[in-house]
Every structure is written in structure tokens, then in C-alpha cells.
N, C-alpha and C positions, 0 to 999 in steps of 0.2 A: 139835294144833289144838283150840281150845276148842269145846265143843258146848253146846247149850241145857240138857242135863242137868247141866252144871256149875253152873248158876245158877238153874234153875227145875225144879220137879217138879209132877206132877199127882196130886192126892189124890181118888180117887173117893169118893162118899158112899153109904152104905148106910143101911138103916132103923135099924140099931143106932147108927150115928154121929149120925143126926138125933135119936134119942131122948134123947141127952145134952143137947140143947137144950130139950126139951119140958118144959113145966110143965102137967100135966094137972089137970083139975078135974071132979068128978063132975057129970054132967048136961050137960056141954059137950063139943064135939068141936073140936079145934084143926086148923088146916090141916096141921100136921106129921103128924097121924094119918091123913090122907087122901091124902098125896102118892103119886104113881105112880112106882114104881122101875123099871118097864120102859119105858125111853126110846124103844124102837122100836115100842111099841104105838100103834094109831091114836088111842086116847083121850088120849094124852099129846101135846098140841099145843105146850106151852111148856116149854122146857128151861132151867133156871136154872144158870148157870155163874159161879163167882167167879174174879176175878183179883186176887190179893193181892200187889201189887208197888207200889213207889214210885220205881223207877229212872227211869221216863219223866218224871215231873214234875221230879225233881232234875236230870236231864240237860237240862231246859229252864230251869234256874235257879229252880225252884219249890220249894215246901215238901214235906217228907216226910210220910208218914202215910196215903197212899191204900192201903197194904197192909192197913189195919185196917178198911176200910169193909165188906167182904163179911161178915166175922164179925159185925160190929155189926148188919148187916141180917138175917142168917140167924137169929140168936137171937131177934129180934123177929118176923120174918115167920112163922116156923113156929108161933108162939103166937097169931096172930090167929085169930078164930073161923071155923070151917067152917060155912057156913049157906046159905040159899037164894040169896044173892047171889054167893058164891064158895065152891065146895065143896073143890077141891083135887085132884080126880082127874085134871084136865087138865094138872097141873103135875108136872114131874120136876126134882128138884135133883140134877144130875149129878155135880158135883164142883168142885174148886178148883185153879187154877194158883197155886202158891206160890213166891215169891222165896226162894231158899235161900242166897243170898250177899249180903253188904251192898254198898251203893253205895260206890264207890271214888273216882271222879272223873267229870267231865262227859264227857271223851273216852271213857273206858272204858264209861260208862253208855250212850252212844249206840251203841257196838258191841254191847252186850248186848241192847239193844232190837231189833236186827235178828234175834237169836236168839229173842227172845220172840215176834216177829212170826211166825216159822216155827211155834213151839210152839202159839200161839193158833190159827193156821190149821188145824193138825192136829186140834185139838179141835173147832173150830166147823164146818168144811166138811162133815163127815158128816151133821150135823143139817140143813144147808141141802139136802143131797141127799135127805133123808127128808121134806122139806117142813115141818119143825118151825120154830118161831120161837125162836132162842136169846135169852135175856135175860141179858145179861152185866153183872155188877156189880162195881165196885171197880177199883182200879188207876188209871193215868193215861189221858188221852185219846189217848195214843199208840196204844192198842189198837184204835182205830177203823180204822186202816189195815188191820190183819189181818182185821177183820170185813168190810170192803169187798172186800179181795182174795179172801176165802173165797167171797163171793157171786159175784164175777166168775169165779173159777176153776171153780166148779160150774155156774153158769148160762150161761157163755160170753157174757155181756153186761155192759157197764158198768152201774152202778146209780146211782140218785138218793139223796141224803141230806138230811135236814132236822135241824137242830141248834138247840137253845136254849142260847145261850152268850154271855158278854160278850166273848169273844175268838174270832177267826175260825179260829185254829189252822192258818194257811196260811203259816207262816214258811218261810224259805229251806231248800233241800235241803242242809243242813249236817251231816247225820247224824241218825238217827232220834231223836225225843223227843216229848213230849206237845204241843209247839207246832206240829208240821207233819204230822199224819197225812193231812190232806185235800190238801195240796199234793203230797205224795208219791203219794197215790192218783190224783190227776189227772195228774201227770207220767207215771205208768206205765200210764195208760189204763183204770184200774179204776173211776174216778168219772166219771159223766156230768154231772149237774147237782147243785150244792151250794147249799142254802139255809140261811142262819144268821140266826136271829131274836134281836134284843135286844142287838146289839153295843153296848158302851160306847164312846162316840165318842173319848174321850181315852186309851183303853187298847188301841188298835190303831194301828199306824203308818200313815203315808201310803202307804208301800210296800205294805202289806197291802191298803188300799183300791184301789190301782192294780191289784194282782193280781186282786182280786175282779171289778173292772170289765173287765179284759182277758179274763177267762174267762166273762163274762156270767153270773156267779153272782148269786143273789138274796140281798139282805141288808137288814135293818131295824135301827133304832137304839132302844135302851132309852129314850133321851131322848124319842123320839116317843110312846112309850107313856105316859111321865110326863106329857107335854103333852096327852094324849088325842087326838093326831092320828091314831093307829092303834089297832087292838085285835087281839090275838093270834088270836081266832077267825076274823075276816075274813081275816087274812093267811094262815092255814093253809088255809082253804077256797079262797082265790084260787090258791094254789100247787097245790092238788089239781086244780082245774079246768084248769090249764095243762099238767100233766105227763102223760106217756104211761103209761097203766095197764099197759102191757106190760113196763115196767122195774120191777125190784125196788126197794124203798125201805127205806133204813136209818133208824131213828129214834134220835136222840141227845138226851140232856139232860145237860148238864154241871152238876154240883152247884154249881160256881162261880157259876151264874146266879142262885142263890137268896140273898137278903139274910141276912147273919149266919150262913150255913151253914158249919160247920167243913169247909174244903175246901183244895185245893192252892193256889188263888189267891183267898183270902178277900176278900169284898167286903161293906161295910156298907150298900151301896145296890144293890138288885137286885129281882128278882121276889119276891113273897111265896110261901110254900109253897102257898097256895091258887091263886095264878096258875100256878105250876108244875104243880099237879094239873089245872088247866083245860087247859093245853097238852097234858098227857099224855092226857087224856080226849078231846081233839079229834083229835090225831094217831093215836090208836088206831082211829079210824074210816076212815083212809085205806086205799087198795087196795094189795095185793101187798106187804105189809110182810115184810121178810126178817129183821130182827133189831131188838132194843131194847138200847141201851147206856146205862148210868148210871155214868159215871166221875167221878173227882176228889174224892169224899168223903174227907176226911182227918182223922178224929177223933184227938185226942191225949189225951183223958181219958175216964173212965167216963161223965161227964155228956154229953160230946160224942158218945160212941158211942150213947147213947140217942137223941139228936137225929138223927144220921145214920141209925141203924137204923130208927126209926119213920118218918122222912121217905121213905126208899127203899121201905119196906113199903107206905106209902100209894100211891106212884107205881106200883109193880109191880101192886098189887091193882087200881088204877084201870085200868091198861092192859089187864090180862087180862079184867076184867069187861066193858069196853066192846068190846074186839076180839073176844071170843068170841061176842058176840051180834049183831055187825054183819052 
């Protein structure tokens, strides 16, 4: 019988491993020089974990490349400045789940994602138990399911999720992939209320809209932001006012939502990086946040790795700076 270790492995990070990415300069201190390597310490509130796989998007008939996003992020993030705005002592880079076998077929990929779900939960759930906030970077949006399940399994309650995404990712229960993490989580009782902001009207089927309506989920359209009929800040705070603070909240931002971003479902029309940062800075103020998930970045070249790496670095830094002071 196949096991998760046949297709995935976990690589823990040490100070020595991080130092390979560092570019030091006299008179400056980089975040990588201040990271906390004791993930159980009270000072470490944010635990960064990479997932370097692209089976989920390919099993959803998407593009490969999301297995390269975490490395692109890490090499940039640890070289940002440690200063009065963000020092780094509150951050631990724990390690990386790595895809160790190539994508074979859609059918086989969907089976492997079930094994990956188990693996991700094994890594994430202990941090939920410790009251940390896992920041999960890379891989496909399929991994949202394991994050939601980790919270449910530890907290014994379903959770709420807010997502910035052109796609609802509530496709049929046809085998696990990046297009159905939230429908699977809802079907199995792990997801309470789902909010997805910025859907592209013509890139979600009528069946998806019917599903969202049937489950009383909240959704908005990117076209309404284009027409100035809505704004993200008001929508986020409206959601916050309505939800129960007793339930944990998962924060999602699909890199597909950003215009011209190298991602698994590239779009030339979407939110700007500045608007994505505004979203991140607003959601970071919400109560009872359980995790942050930044999937679907899929760089294919060195120049694309720079774009993905710096974009995710901005988003992570924004989240931590705002969340740690609220």
C-alpha cells in the first residue's frame, strides 16, 4: 500500500540551513539573523512552513510550478531588514514539505493529494495546539483543506475562512485537488462559514454559484470592485462584524487573485499587489486567526521567482506587523 512517505518528505530548517540564503551586510541586521529556532517558545508566535508541491493544481488541470514558490519566498524574506517595525524574534521558519515524486496523471494525483492532506495535518495541528499561527506558503490551494481540518481536529469546532480569490474552489467531490478544498471541508463538517472575495464572474460555473448560495456562503465579485460599487476594506469589516469571535478564522490569499502574478491560474486582470497588501493588512486585524495560507504562486523562471518571492515577503511582513500589534 502506498504511503505519504513514498511521495512527500519533510525537511526541517536549522540556523545553518537558513544561513545559506543570507546575504549579510555590515551595519545591518537581516530578519534571517533574528529568527527564533525554538518553535515552542512563547516568543515565537508565527511559524512559517513551506509546501513545495504542484500535484494539486495539476490534478485540477492547472499549471505546474507551485512547488517553487516557497524557495523563492524564503530567499527574499530572510534578507529583508530587521528593524523597529519587524524584528524577527517572533518568527520561526520550521521547515518544508517537499514533493519527492513527479506528477503522473490526474487520477493518480488526486489519490496522492489525500496522502498529502494527512501529512500536512501532522505538521500543522501541533502548532494549532500550541496557540501559534502557522503561515503556510507554496503549493496548491488543495492544502487549505488540511489546514481547516487541522483546526477542527484540535479545536473541536468548525472554523470560518476568508479568501481573496478569482475562483471559489468549491468544485465537485471528485477526488482531491486544488479546486475543491472548501467543498470537501464543508461536506465533512470542518468548515462553518466561507467568504470568498473578488470572484471573477465568468471564471466560476453557474453550478458553483448555486453551491455557494445553497450553503449561505458570502461572496463578492471583482467586477464590482472595478466598477467602484464595493471596496475591500468595507467588505472585510462587514464580515468581521457578523461573525462569531468564538470560532477560529483561516486567512487565505490565492496568488491567482493578483494581476500578472506568475501563478497556477495566471490572470492579466486582477487585484494589484498594493490592493492585495491592503487586504492582508485588513484581515490581519480580525479576531481569533488560526492560520495564514498563501498558495498558488508558480514561478517558472528566475525573474518570476523574484516577483513571487518579493510579493509573498511583503504579504507576510504586512500580516505579522499588523497582527502582532492588534
